[in-house]
N, C-alpha and C positions, 0 to 999 in steps of 0.2 A: 288245559284246566277243564274239569267237569264239575257239574253241580246241578241243583234242582231249582227251577224258577217257576213259581206258581204251578208246581206239579208237573212241569214239562222238563224232561231231561235235556240238558244242553251239553255240548262238548266244544271247548275252545272259545266260546263267545257267549255273552249274556244278551238275551233277547228282551226287547220291550214287550210289555203285555199288549195284546191286541185290543183295539178299541171296541168296547161293547156296542153292539148294534141291535136295534129293535125294528123288526119288519123291514130290514135293509137300510135303516137310517141310524146315524150316530145320535147320541144324546144332544149334541149341539145342533144338529140338523132338525131334530124334533123341537128344540127350544126356538130356533129361528122361524120354523113354520108356525108354531103357536103364536109367536109375537106378530107375524104377518097377518094371521087371522084376526087377532085382536085389533090391529090397526085398520084392517079392512072393515071390521065391524064398527069401529069408531067413526070412520069416514062415512059409512052408511047412516048410522044412527045420529051422530052429531050433525051431519049434513042434511038430515031430513026431519028428525023429531026434535033436535036441539040438544045442546049439552046439558042444561039443567034437568031436562025430562028423561035423561038416560042414566040409569043406575049401573053400578058395577055388575050386578046380577044380570041385567039386560044385555050388557056387553058380552058377558060370558056365554049366555044362551045363544046369542047371535053368532059368536065365534066358535061355539062348541068347545069351550074351554072351562075347566072347573075353576071356582073362585080361588082354590088353593094355588093352582098354576098361574092364575092371573097375578097374584101377589109375588110370584116368583119373577115375573117380568116387569111389573110396574108397582111403584110404591102406592099409588092411588089413582083415582080417575083423572085428576089434574095432569098427572104425568103422561097419561094416554093422549090427552088433548095437546099437550106440548109436543109430543112425538108426531102426531098426525099433522099438526100445523107445520112442524119442521119439514115433513115430507112435501107439503104444498110449497113451502118456501124454496126447497131444493129444486123442484120442478120449475118454479118461476125464475129463479136465478139462472138455471141452465138455459131456459128458453130466451131470456133477454141477452145472455152472453152470446148465444148462437146468432141472434139477430144482429148484434153489434159486429160480430166477425163477418157475417155475410155482407154487411154494408160498410166495411172498413174504408173503401175508396169513395164513399158517397159524402155529400155535404152534411154538416153536423145536424141541420134541421131534419133531414131525411133519416139520419141514424137515430135521433131521439124519437122520432115518430115510429120507426120500426121497433125500437126497444119497448116503448110503451104499448104498442099494438100487440107485440108478442106476449108481453106480460098479461095483458087483459084477456087475450085469446086463450092462454094457458089456464087461467083461473076460471073463465066463463065457459070453457069447454065442458066442465063438469060442475053443475050448479051446487053440488055438495061442497066442492072446494070453495066456491064463492061464498056460500053461507058460513062456512067455518072461518074464512079469511076476513069477512066484512061484518059478521054478526056475532058468532059464538065466542070468538076470542076477545072481543072488545069489553074491557073492564071486568073480565071474569075473576081474575086474581092478580096480585102483584107480580107473580112469576110469569104468568101468561101475558100480562100487559107489557112487561119488560121485553119479552121476546117479540111481541107484535111491533113495539116501537123501534126496537133494534133493527128489524127487517125493513120497516118503513124508512128509517134513517139511511140504511144501506142503499135502498133504491134511490132516494133523493140525492144522496152523495154521489152515486154513480152518474146520474143525469147531470148534476152540477159539474162534476169533473169533466164530463163530455162537453158541456157547454163552455167550460173555461178554455178548452183547447181552441175554441173558435176565436177567442180574444187574446191569445198569446201574442207577444210582440212579433211582428213580421220582420223579415230581414231588413236591414237598413237600406233605404232607398238611395241609390246613387244615380244622378245627383239628388240630394235631399231637397224637399220643398224649401223655398227661401224663408228664413227666420227674420221677421220684422220685430224690432225691439223699440219700445217706447221709453224715453228717458228725458229728464229735465236738467238735473244738476250736471256740472261739467264732468266729474269723474264717471258718472253713469253714461254720459254721451260718448266719452272716449272708449268705455268698455263696450258699448253697443257696436261701435265701429270695429273693435278688435274681435268680438266673438259672434256678431250677427251678420246678416246679409243685407239689412236695410234698416232705416230708422224712420219712425213716424212721430211727428210732434203731437202732443195730446190736445184734445179739444179744450181742456181747461187752461191752456196757455194762450196768451194774446198774440196778435200779429207781431208786436214788438218783441215779445219773448222769443217767438220763433226765429225772427231775424238774427237775434243774438245766438241762439242755440245752433242754428244751421251753420253759422260761421265757424263754430267750434267743430262741428261734425265734418265740414268740408276740409278744415285744416288737418283733422285726424286722418281723414281718408287719404289726403295727399301724403302725409308723413308715413302712413302705414302701407302705402301702395295698394289700397283697397278699391281703387276706381276700376269699373263703375260700381257705385254704391248708391242705390235708390234712396231718395228722400221724399217723404210725404207729410201731410198735415191734415188732421181732422179739424173741421171748421163747423162750429155751431152757427147756423145762419138762418135768417128770416128776412123775407122781402116785405118791407113795410115797417110798421111800428115795432121797435125792438123791445119795448118794455115787458110784454108778456114772456118773451124768451128769457130776458134778464132775470125776471122774478123766478121763473122755472129753474134756471141754472143755480140761483142762490139756494133754493130749497133742495135741489137734487144733490148738490155738493155740501150742503150745510155750511156755506161760506158766503156770508153777506157781502155784497159788492162785487163778487166775482163775475156775475153776469154782465154788468156794465163794462167790465174790463175786457172780456173775451168774446162776447157775442158780436157777430158781424151782421149788421142790419142796415136798412135804408132802401133806397131805390136800386134797381138793377145796376145803374151806372156807379152808384156809391159802393155797392158790394163788389163790382168788377174791379174797382180801384184797389180795394183791400186785397183781393185775390191776386192781382198783378204784383203787389208787393211780396206776397208769399212766393210766387213763381220766380221773381227776381232774386229772392233770397236762396233759391235752390230747390224749391218744392217741384218735383216732377209729377206727383200725384196729389190731388186734393179730394178729400172725402167730405162732401158737403152733407151736413147732418141737420135737417130741420126737425126739431123735437116736437113742434106743434103744427096742427093743420097740415098734415103731410101732403095730401093730394093737391090742395090749393098752392102750397109752397112749391111742389114739383112743377106745376104749370108755370108759376112765376119765375122759378129758377131757369126754366128753359129759355127765358129771354136773354140770359147771360151768354148764350151761345150764338146769338144772332147779331 
């Protein structure tokens, strides 16, 4: 097949027209170069004289571009600010990503420090970038503000995600730490034996309550084959006059009369007698809890060991 294509004789094949070139460049290459000059001018002028003080005409003069060609590339001056800010964002994202990859095997604290340091170094290495990032884009227009906030949220989100990796659940520890369960009612006591590793009687239960509850726990332990199964008791205790402690407990639990029923008080010998009852009921650990006058009570409680 033969024919004519743009005045060029062909035989057997249709040829595409050649790309028109000017001074060795294609039209697209000229457009790209023009755009880069405008962005370079924007970085210089916005970063030194400021966005409000820079006109489109000033940008065109700096970039050696006609205003007609300016509007071929950008709709308005705001579009140039968005574009040059986007370039700064791209540099910052790339640098922080590189920092995180370099520190992939380091502790999270070091990785966050490296990422933030890399971001700041990238921005502050050129004070024009810093001025555009932290001054010129702030509150300039809704579109520019939207881009600024989106980038800020991206950075915050990346740091937050990195921090979250530090608190992800660790592999289950085997054997796991012992699980102590506090319970009072019989069904809860039996469930504590079934699913827990130990039981502790509450401080708001009396010595008599504990004796009853411990009997249920020991029976459930024997029936379930859970021995050894530690048993403990929190004891609100004070050496001396028990009235201040009783009043404190009534207020703390909002339960009038509770303090008189559960507080263990009196002389060291009287207190030791009550503690002996708890041990005889099965308590292997006693958590003595003086709520008032801590230092004086610790000194007085030391007499119980002598």
